[in-house]
Structure formats: structure tokens, C-alpha cells
C-alpha positions, 0 to 999 in steps of 0.5 A, a space after each residue: 355428459 357427466 364426464 365432459 362436465 368435469 373437464 377442465 375446459 368446461 366453462 362450468 368446471 372453470 367458474 366453479 373452481 375460480 369461485 372456490 379458489 377465491 373463497 379458500 384463499 380468503 378463509 385460509 388467509 384469515 386463519 393464518 393471520 389469526 394464528 400469527 397474531 395469537 402466537 405473537 400476543 401469547 409470546 409477548 405476554 409470556 415473555 414479559 412474565 418470564 423477564 419479571 420473574 428473573 428480574 426479581 431473582 436477580 435483584 434478590 441475588 444482587 442484594 445478597 452479594 451486596 450485603 456480603 461484600 459490605 460485611 467483609 469491607 466492614 470487618 476488614 476495616 477493623 483489622 489493623 497491621 498489628 492485628 494481622 501480624 498476630 494470627 492467634 488474636 486475628 483467629 479469635 476476632 474472627 470466631 467472635 463474628 458469627 454473622 460471617 459463618 451465617 453469611 458465608 457457609 463455606 467459611 471465612 479466612 484472612 491471608 497476608 500480602 503473599 496470599 498465604 491464609 493465616 487465620 480461618 473460621 471455621 478452624 476446622 477447614 484447615 486453610 491455614 498455611 495454604 497459598 491462594 495467590 493462584 486465585 484471581 479472587 485473592 491476587 486481584 484485591 492484594 494487587 489492586 486494593 479492591 473488593 472482588 467476587 472471584 471465579 467459581 471454582 472447586 475449593 482447595 480444601 473443601 473439595 466442593 464447588 464454591 466461590 469467594 468474595 474478597 475484601 483488601 485489608 488496608 493500612 492507614 496509608 492506603 497500602 494493601 497488607 492482606 485480604 479477608 476472604 468469604 466463601 459460599 459453598 455451592 454444595 451446602 444450602 445457600 442463597 442460590 438454592 432458589 435457582 438450584 432447587 426450582 424449575 420454571 414451569 414443568 419442564 423449564 429451568 433456571 441458570 446462573 451464568 458468570 459472563 466473564 468467565 463463561 461458566 454456569 455457576 448453578 442451574 435447576 439441571 444439576 448436570 450443568 453446574 460448573 460447566 461451560 456456557 454454550 459456545 458462540 453461535 449455538 444459541 443466538 439468544 444466549 449470545 445476545 445475553 452474554 453480550 449484555 442484552 437484557 430481555 426475553 426471546 425465542 431461539 433453538 438452544 444448544 441441545 437443539 430445542 426451541 425455547 422461550 428464554 429471558 435473562 437479567 444481569 446481576 450488576 455487582 458480579 457481572 452474572 446473569 440469571 436466565 430462565 428457560 421454557 421449551 416452546 412446546 409447553 409455553 405455546 401448548 394452549 395457543 397451539 390447541 386453539 390453532 388445531 381447532 381453528 384450521 379444522 373449522 377452516 377445512 369444514 367450511 371449505 368443503 361445504 363452500 365447495 359443494 354449495 358452489 358446484 350446485 349453484 353454478 351447475 343450475 345457473 349455466 344449464 338454463 343459460 347455455 341451452 340455446 348455445 348447445 343447440 346452435 352448436 349441434 346445427 352447425 355440426 349437422 350442416 358440416 357433416 351433410 355437405 349442405 350449403 351453410 343455413 342461418 341458425 335460429 335466434 330464440 332470444 335477444 340476449 347475450 346468447 342470441 347476439 353470439 348466434 347472430 355473430 356465427 350467421 355473419 361468419 357463415 355468410 362471409 365464408 361462402 363469399 370467400 369460397 366462391 372468390 377462391 374458385 374464380 382465382 384458381 381458374 384464372 391461375 390456371 389460364 395464366 399457368 397454361 398460356 405463359 411462354 416462360 417456363 413454369 413448374 408446380 412442385 410438391 415441397 415435401 417430396 420434390 415431385 413435379 405436380 404440374 408443368 406448363 407447355 413451355 416447360 414441356 417444350 424446354 426440357 424435351 419431355 412429354 407431358 406424362 414423363 415430366 408430371 410426376 417426375 421428381 425435381 432432383 432428376 433434373 437439378 444437378 445438385 444432390 437430392 438433399 441439397 435440393 430439399 434444403 432449398 425448397 424448405 428455405 423457400 417455404 420458411 420465406 428465407 430465399 426464392 431466388 436461385 441459380 441452378 444447373 438443370 439437365 435436359 431430356 437430351 442430357 445437355 446441362 443448362 444454367 437456369 435462374 429459378 424464382 420460387 414461391 409458395 402458393 395454395 391451390 386446390 386445397 394443396 400447398 405447392 411451390 410455384 417456380 419460374 425458370 429462366 435459361 441464363 446459360 450464356 451469362 453465367 458462362 461469361 461471368 465464370 470466365 471473367 471471375 477466372 481472369 480476375 482471380 489470375 490478375 488478383 494472384 499476380 498482383 499479390 505476388 508483386 512485391 511493389 505497390 500496384 494501383 490501377 485507374 481508369 482514364 479519369 484517374 478513378 481507382 479500379 484495382 489495388 494490390 495488398 501492398 498498395 493497400 498497406 501503404 496508402 492505409 486504404 482497403 480496396 473496398 473503400 478506395 474503389 472508384 475514388 480519384 487517385 489523388 484522394 487516395 495516393 496523396 504525394 508531396 515533395 519531402 523538402 518543399 511539402 508542395 503536392 506532386 503532379 497527378 501521375 495519371 494526368 501526366 500518363 494521359 497527357 504524354 502517352 508513355 511511361 512517367 517516372 516521378 521526381 525524387 524526394 516524393 513522400 506518400 501520406 498514408 490515410 492514418 498520417 503515416 508517411 513513407 518516402 516512395 520511388 514510383 512510375 506510372 504507365 498507360 494500359 491500352 486495349 487492342 486498338 491501342 486506345 489508353 483505357 487506364 493507368 497502372 501505378 507501381 511504387 515502392 517504400 524506400 523510407 528506411 534507406 532514405 532515413 538511413 542516409 538522412 540520419 547519417 548526415 544529421 548525425 554528423 552535424 549534431 555531433 559537430 554542433 553538440 561538441 562545439 556547445 558543450 560546457 565541458 572541453 573535448 579534445 580528440 587526439 591521434 595515436 601520435 598525440 597530435 590534435 585532430 579536434 577540439 571544441 570551442 571550450 577546449 580551444 579556449 581553455 588551452 589556446 588552441 587554433 585550427 589551421 585548414 592545412 596544418 591542423 590544430 596547434 597551441 598559439 603560445 603554451 602559457 598554461 601548466 597542468 597541475 595534480 590535485 594537490 596543486 603540484 605541477 603534473 609531469 608529462 607522463 601523467 598527462 591523461 592522453 599519455 596515461 591512456 596511450 601507456 595503459 590502453 585503459 580508460 581514465 575517469 574522474 582525474 582532477 587536473 589543474 590548469 594554471 595560466 600565467 598571470 592568473 592568481 589561481 588555477 582553473 580546475 577540471 574534472 578529466 576523463 579520457 578513453 581510447 577509440 578502437 576499430 572492430 579489430 581493436 586497433 587504436 584509432 583515436 584518444 578522446 579527452 574530456 574536461 569538465 570545469 569544477 572550479 566553483 566546486 573546489 572553491 566551495 569545498 575550500 570554504 566548507 573546509 574552512 567553516 568545518 575547521 575554524 571558529 566563525 567569530 574569532 577565526 581561531 581553529 574549532 574543535 575539529 581542527 584542534 583535534 587534528 593538530 593535537 593528534 599531530 603534535 602528540 605523534 611528533 612529540 613522541 618521535 622527537 622524544 619531547 613534550 607538549 602541554 594542553 592548556 584548557 583556558 576559561 575566561 573569568 567573569 565573561 558571562 557578567 560582561 555579556 549579561 551586562 553589555 549584551 552579546 555584541 560587546 561580548 563578541 567584540 571582547 572575545 575577538 580582541 582577547 583571542 587575538 591577544 592570546 594568540 599573539 602571546 603563543 609561538 608561531 608553531 603553537 595552536 590556540 583553539 575556541 571550543 565554546 562560548 568563553 572556553 579556549 584550548 592551547 596546544 604548546 609543542 616542542 617543550 624540552 621540559 615542563 618549566 619551558 611552558 611557564 612563561 607562556 602560560 604567564 603570557 596567556 594569563 597577562 593577555 586575558 587579563 589586559 584591558 580592552 577598549 571598545 568605544 567608550 567602554 573599558 573592559 577587563 576579564 581574567 582567565 582560569 588555566 588547566 595544564 596537562 602534559 604529554 606523554 605520561 607514564 600511562 597511555 593516554 588519548 587526546 580526549 583524556 588529555 582534554 579531560 585532565 586539562 578541563 579538571 585542572 582548570 576547574 581547580 584553578 577556578 576553585 583556587 581563586 581564578 586568574 591562575 593556572 593549575 597543573 593536572 597531577 595524575 598521581 593524586 587522582 584518587 577516583 580509582 577506588 570509587 570508579 571500582 566500587 561504581 563498576 560493581 554496582 553497575 554490574 549488579 544493576 545489570 543482573 537485577 534488571 534495574 535498567 529501563 529504556 526511555 524513548 524520545 521522538 524524532 519528528 519531520 517538522 515540515 511534514 508533521 510525522 513521527 519518523 522514529 525514536 531514540 532509545 535512552 538508558 535510565 537507571 532505576 535505582 532502588 535508593 536514588 530513584 531514576 538516574 540519567 545516563 551521565 550519572 554512570 555511563 562515564 564509569 563503564 566507558 572504557 570497561 568491558 561492562 559498556 559492551 554488555 550494557 550496550 548489548 542489553 540496550 540493543 536486545 531490549 530495544 528489538 524486543 520493544 520494536 516487536 511489541 509496537 509492531 504487535 500493537 499496530 505502531 510501525 516506527 520507520 526507525 529506532 536508534 540506539 547509542 553504541 559506544 567506542 568500546 562496543 563498536 571496537 569489539 572484533 565480533 561486534 558485527 556477529 553479535 548484532 547479527 545474533 541479537 537480530 536473529 533472536 527477533 525474526 519479526 524485526 526488519 534490520 532496517 528499523 534499527 539505527 545505531 548512533 556513534 560519537 564522532 570520537 568513537 568513529 575516529 579512534 579506529 577509523 579503518 575498523 569503524 568504517 568496516 563495521 559501518 559497511 558490513 552492517 549496511 549489508 544486512 540493512 542496519 544503518 548509522 548516524 554520527 551523534 553529537 556532530 560538530 563537537 568532535 574532532 573529525 575532518 571532511 576526509 573522515 566524513 567522507 570515509 564513514 558511510 553514515 546515513 545521518 548527522 546529528 547536530 549537537 544540542 549545544 549548538 542548537 540551544 543558543 542559535 537564536 542568541 549566538 551568531 557563532 552557533 547559528 553560523 555553525 549550524 549553517 555550515 554543518 547543514 551545508 556540509 551534509 548537503 554537500 556530502 548527501 547526508 541527512 541531518 537531524 538536530 538535537 535540543 529543539 526546546 521551543 517552536 522558534 528553534 524548530 522554525 529557525 531549523 526549517 528556514 535553514 533546511 533542517 527538517 528532522 528534529 528531536 528535543 524537549 520542545 517536541 517530547 521528553 523522553 518517555 516510557 514505551 508504554 506512553 509512545 503510541 498514545 502520544 504519537 497518535 495525538 501529536 501534531 506539528 506546531 502551526 508555524 512549522 506547517 506553514 513553512 511546508 
């Protein structure tokens, strides 16, 4: 009884354990909560106390540092430049300040601006003459002029750990001239000893840490002095202190000890004071208290367990006695096989009600047992007398337990033979398979089977078995009813075999086959039919044929008659009409050829229809496509805007479309073919000269056998003022054996394009106001005149003409009057020249005349006089009488020295200036012999060479923006000279000096190299500019190794993408050697460097040159942009240049955008890219990133986006 009492299933044990568990959980939860609260409160109290301690120490150290800083600054103010220059007097002054040695136990010394000590106390330290420039505590005050507490270090002379406080010595103008340095020797007694010589608690310590240097300055633990502070992630509280946290907390130290620590910052030095105390010491009192608390909880738990056990034992022994008595009575009745007796109920409580429930169960059990006996009797009578074959089978072994008379008769066995026989003897399946089937019946998965059973005679019969598990006579058996279905199964097998043979036949047929019953319902389909109709047989079976086999006429789209109905009506094979389209289930359409035939039985009665059809879509579509292709080809050619003529190899015309027939007056005769009614036209070459017959496109192809592409041809009809122009292509058509069949010639009308090109040529070469040649045409004519003068041995004169007083007339009477005056004077001056001379307008009131074919210099004097008279002639404009004059500068070609067109213009410009200085309304002839600038030029070259060697050049960067999108697209690098005496010099002050000197190449390479370095720095800082451009002069560009040098400079900067660099060249630079420059541009493009044509519109390039130079961007000169809002001429030039850039597929950027109005006007003209003071002035590289981040496009520009 005692052992059973302690079993887990015992009610007494369970109640005891549950009660005890509730008590234990409660008391231990209370103990744990109390321990957590006590420890938290203890940590908070000790942390606050620890933080108050370090706060007091930090405040005291901060006061010491401030006092020493103030003392140094006060004394430094008393050191004048004069005193600093006399080390002996300075030494005496320091020795007279005993306070310094009291405040700084390591001594005090003074340095000059170079960081070398010049005075020292105590003098015995030997610092004088030592350089301290490598110490930040000295270099920073000298450089920045502020007092600094330096990084602790080992002293150069003292050889001990120390740190310095340095105050700058300032002159009266605020410039730093020296430094006063005070040192604290940490190896000697000092104000930090309160940290070094004391501990916090018994095992705790103090640390003084320089956060900015991650260095322990001093500590209670001497081994940690001047050691690095713990690395990040080793001590979470230390990491927080280093990041600026002030307070306390608990964490595992870098040495693996759990510590309570607190820290406070020292503001004047960015140091922190840290106090640490191991948690073992900090929480020792609370740990002792917790040990006692948990011991008491354990004692209470043991006492509670024993008391609970005793109380429950007493209670259950009294309450459960009747239950135990009833249990023994039931056990006795069961063992004695007696009928169930009613159990006695001793008291009307819960136990009594439970025993009463047992009595009801006993009565119900007796009734069910009697019903079971009656049921088994009825089952035996049904089993024995039934005419169906029945068996009872033991499910695990498969032995036949019982068989009725019908079973004995069917199988042909005697009763004793069949009963006890294993079912696998009868069933022809393997024994293990039969066992699996029996198990499936027991599991409720299956109760119906078709088996083959062997009779006693050996005959095999197909049977249908229905099995179900039953319980009889206390045993679980399988009750099986067997029906003979041998004839039915054999018939089904024969039918299946026939169906399989038919299915194989249908699958092997390439055509689609569908069979229906007489009503037109589908009974069979082969896979090909399933594929074409889109209907699987499982979906189509028994559906009407018209629903699955939907057919329409491909041309009329009308439904085709049902083939089943046709066959049933006619009784013979029916072929369907042509152009039949099958509409598949998925919407696909197939062109098909099909037929339908009746299916008859043995008596000749139609029992169904078979439909056979095949997909002929490909052949049908091929035929249709060929027919449509011919129609489309004819229609396409007849509607082409381009002319097409097809020639026979004998040159006769086989075909001409409408455009060609109209262009050449061709007609087609049904018998004679194509011919020209009247050939009143003539073919022209691109230059306008008549084309010979051998150059006709068809003749050139017949002669060469090759294709001809983009051949410009003019067609001039008699009576027309101008020819039509066409872009012609011609090519031969050959058969597989390469025999020539035809020659096709096409003509595309480009008359409008030729007219636009002519207009653009005029805009590009002539001044819009005066219709005089502009700079571009002037350059061409001057160059031609110079060549002719040399060839003929004659001279020419270049006259630079500037109107005197024109600005006053313009300002007084307005631009309209000024323009009319310019037109009148231009005509008068042009009339004053000879037929072969050139007068060009190159600026507002500036003109250039080229006087050719001069035998000697005096021949030009009459023409110069006529020019002066024409310029000074009175001009009537309405009621106004206006009069101006002109100053002329003249130079001649050839000269003793080689000279180019630009130099001639500069000479003439200089001579014109001399004419103005001499009193205006006259001419002045340039005298090269009196040019005294050579000496000054040489001196300038030497100074520039020195500036390059001494790094006096700097780069400024002017942003380029897309005004419409509000994006910074790049910058232009612009050189400046930081002259030590003259300040920052613009490029105009020195670049012209080296323009034709080898020094220009060195300066140019310096600009490229410096720009690439800056691009790398911008990339590292996160500023990615699409393109940074540099200006390259003519001399550098024409160096034979320019491309190789550029590749070398790029190789020095591998992080820079070559596409980020853009090279800008002046028009004049590009024209000096067109072939070389064009080749350089192409070579650079191969490795990604692009080119821009700078100051476009001011040079002398023609459209032909622009076509040959594969530059990406044209930069409009700022002289046109600046006055575009007032000067219609400049506006017209801008329109022309922008149109010219668009025609040549070049980007265009405008320089000199000074106002929002300039940018708005440019956007309206179609120019989006710009730079200028209205956007940003050139700036140092350091300012560009902030400017780019802040810049936004003006609202007026954004509205045009």
C-alpha cells in the first residue's frame, strides 16, 4: 500500500505535488523579485555615489587646466616681437616668473614661428635649439593661433611621460610669431596624483583618458599609464564613455571582469575621468543578503512539503474509503463469473453518487450482452441459408473460419476441406498481395474486389468480392460475399483489347480523325484531332460535333454545313468545299482539307460518321502570301515618295513608280514598255556641272558591278529656274548563279535640304545686318588672297577699320538708327573698294578690308583715302543728319618673317589703335621693325617658367549647367597665376606670352595633370561630374606626341574615366593644320576623350571644316551672348549657330550667360547648356562641391522645362 501511495497515478500523490508546486513557485518568485529589486536599488545608489566622486575629480582637474591656460595666455600677451627676438632678455623674463615653475613641473619654454625653442626654464632642461614642430601641441598653436592642450607623450629632453599646454604669442596685428609651452611631467608630483596614487574602494581604480587620442594618461594601475585605451567592442560602457556619455553602468571590462564604472568629461581638454569597481566588491553586501534569503526559502519549501503530505493523507484516507470498497466488490464479481450485482451505497455524498453511476453502467452492460447473443443467432441463420457464396475469414492469417452451403457447392469442396483452408489457395494472386487487400478492408480503405478464384476442379473463375470486417463470437473476422462474374469480365477484356487496337490505329494516322454517332455526338478522337481542335477527348466526348469541330468559309466567314448531317442525308462520302477554316478552342485558326464517310454495321445500317481532315495552313498561307506580296510590292513602290526605276541589263526600263515617272516624264505602253515622252531634262553633278552619260547611276553599276550609295544627282528641267536635287542609290539584282537580272535605281528628293544648307552657308559666312562677309568668310578669303599673293609675287594689304564716335550715335539715337548708319556706311565703303577686294564686318563697328593684287605699297593709298572718305560721308536718315569717321590700321603681306592670317589681323588691329591714339579719322601702317616687345616678351617667358617650377599656378573651375533640367553637367578648368607680388592674375595676363612658345606645352600638360588629380579627389568625396573640360592651345595640340602624352597622363590617374575629360580647342587652333587636328580628335575618341570647339563664331572655319572636325560640342562665344538682348545681329548669329549645330548633330553650349534673361532667351532658341557669371563665377576646387549641392535653376528656366 505504501509503494502504491507514491505512484504518480495516485490521487493522493497528484494533489500533494500540485499543492506543493503552487507554494514553491510563489515563495521562490517572491525571493527572486526581491533579489532583483535589491540589486537594482544597490546599483543605482552606488552608481550615483561613484558618478559624484568622478564629477568632483573632473571639476578639480578642469580648474587646474584652466588656471594653467590662463597663466600661459597672460604671460604670452606680454611677449612682444622685440622681446622674442632677444633670447637672453626672454630667458631672464621667464626666470622672473616663479609661478610658471610652480604650475608646470616639467618647465616652460618659448619657440619661434619655426617651432625651435629659444628660451627655457629651468635652463638646465636643455631644450634650447630643439625643434618641436613635429608636436601637434606646438604646430597647431603656431598655425591656427589658439591655445592647445597637447597629446601626452614622452619628452624629448626629460625622457618622461608628460603633456604640454601651449599658448600662441601674437603680434599687434594678430599674427602668430611664436609659442609659450608649459609642460607637466607625469613622472614627478603633479595635480593628477590624486588619480595615480589612490584607488576607488579596495580593488577599484581611477583612469584619466584622452578621448581624442584614445590614450590612458594616468591611472591607479601604473601598468596602464600611457597605454592605448581598450579597443571598441571589448567594453560596452567604455565605448559609450568614448562617444560622449557621462554617467555610470555595469559591463564586462576588457580584462573579462564584471565592473561598475562611472565617467565624467573634462571640457577644457576633452579628457574623461573614469572610476571602476569590480562587481564582486560593489555588490558583496547584497550578495550575502541574497544567500540568506534563498536559504530561508529552501527551508520553508521543505517544511511546506511535509505538512502538505500529512494533511492530504489524512483527508483522502477518510473520504475515499467507500470508493475502495466498491472497487474490491467489482473485482470479485468479475473473477467469479457471476451475474453483476448492485453495489451498496453507504452515504449520499459525491462518492455515493459515483457508486450509483457504476450500478447504472452494470445494468446497461447486461442488456447489451443479451442483445448481442440474439444478433449472432440471426446472423448464423442468414449465413447458413443464403444462396450467395459467403465466407468468414480470419484477417491476419487468411484462414477460412466458416463457409455457407452455397460456398461449398460453388467451390466443390466438402465442409471439412474448405473450413480451415487458407484463402490464398483459392485466390490466384500472390499470398502477400492477398494479405495487403485484407488489410485494406480492415483499414476501411476498400471493400470491393475483382479476383480470379480457383475451384476444386482446377477451373479459374472471375469473381466479384464484397468484404467487410465484423465481430462475432468475440472475434474480429472478414465477412465476404462472392459473385461469379466470369462471362462479364471476359467480354470486357475482349472489348478493351479491341479498343486498344483501334486507338493505336488512330494514333498512327497522320490526319485528324473524329467519329460520331448518328446524332452527331462525338464518340472518338485521335491525338491529331485533339491538337487541331484544342479539345481533349475527355472534354469532347458526347458533345455535338458542331461545338467541337467549328468550320467556316475562309473568305465569306459563313458557317460550313455540318458534315455529319450531309453524310446522314446522302449516305455516302462527302468532300467539303475549299477555303474551309477550322476555329480551334483557343481561337487559333487552321486552313483544312476534309471529308466525311458513313460507318455501317453488318446489316448496312449507318451507326455513325467518321470525319478525316488535315492541316493545310502552311501551303495555303504561302500561296496567299505570295499573291499579297506582289500586290503590296507594287502598291508600296507606287506610293513611295522616292523614285524607283528598274533597268534591264540592256539599260531599257522595266518598271518606274509614279514618283520616277513624274520626275523623268516616263510613260508605259502595254506593248512597247516604258519610254520618255520628251527628254527635256539634264542630270547634274553635285557641283552643278552637267553629268556625262558614263556617270549615270545605271551605267556606273553596269560598268563596275558594284552598288552605288548616296550619290547626289541634280535633275534640271528646261524652263525651270533651279534644278531638283536627289540622293541616288543603285544596286544590281542577281540570281543564285550571280547572273545580272536587273539594276534598281532609287531617287530621294533632297531639294529642300540643299536649300536649307545653302541658307545655313549664307548665315555662317555673311553678316546678318550688312550682308558683308563675316569672320568665317573673311578667314577663307584672306587665306586664299595670301596664297595668291605668294604665287603671283604680289602684295596684299589688310586694313582694320573701326568707326570713330559710333557708340555716341548709338547711345544718343538708339540701336535702330545705329543699325541703319552701319548699313549705309558698309555700302559706301564697299563701293569704295575694287571688284576683287573684300570688306568684312567682324564686330559691332569693326570692319576688315583685304586689298589684293598690289604691285607696291603705295598702290593702296588711294583706296585707304576712299575708305576714310566713305566712312566720314554725311548720312541722312529721315530728318537726321549723321556723320562718323574711321580709324584704319594697315599691314602688308608677305613680310620678311613668316606670318599667318591671325598675326596679320593682330598687326592691323595694333596699327588701328595707333591711328586712334594719333587723333582718329586717319590710317596708320604697322611697322614690324619698330616692334620693341621682343625683350619684354623674353622676360615674361622666363618669369612664367619660374612660376611653373614654383607651383604658382592654380586652377579655378566654372560650372556648366543644363538650364532646362536644373543639373550641373560639368565644369571648365581655368588657369590662374597666384603671383606673389601682383596677386591673382587672369589668363589674359600671361597666356598670350607663351602662345607660340614650347612653354605653352608644359603649362598645358600641367593643367591636364592637375585637373585629373582633382577629378580623383572629387570622386573620393562623392562628387561625380560628367565632364571636366580643359583648354588646349594650338601649339600643344599640334605636337606629334600629343595623343601619347595624353594617354600617359591618363595612365597616371587610373581611377579617372577618360570620358570624364573633355578638351576644348579654339577654331583657329583647329584650322591651322586641319588634317593633323582631325586625326588627333579621332585618336583621342578611341579611348574616350571628347573635344569641344571653343569660341565658335569668332574664328574662320567653314562648314566644310566643321564637317571634317568630329567635335561633340560647339561653344558659342560670349561676345554674341552678352549683347543678344540688345543687338539683333548677335541674336541672328546665335540663331544661325544653334541651327548649324542642330544640322550637324552637335551639342551647343553658350558662354557669357550673365543674367536670367540671357538664359531664358537661350532656352527659347533651343540652347539648354550654359555657363557664365549669371550661373557661377570660376571658383577654387574646394568650394565646388558645396556650390553644386546648393545650386538650383532659376524658376523662369524651370517653367520652360
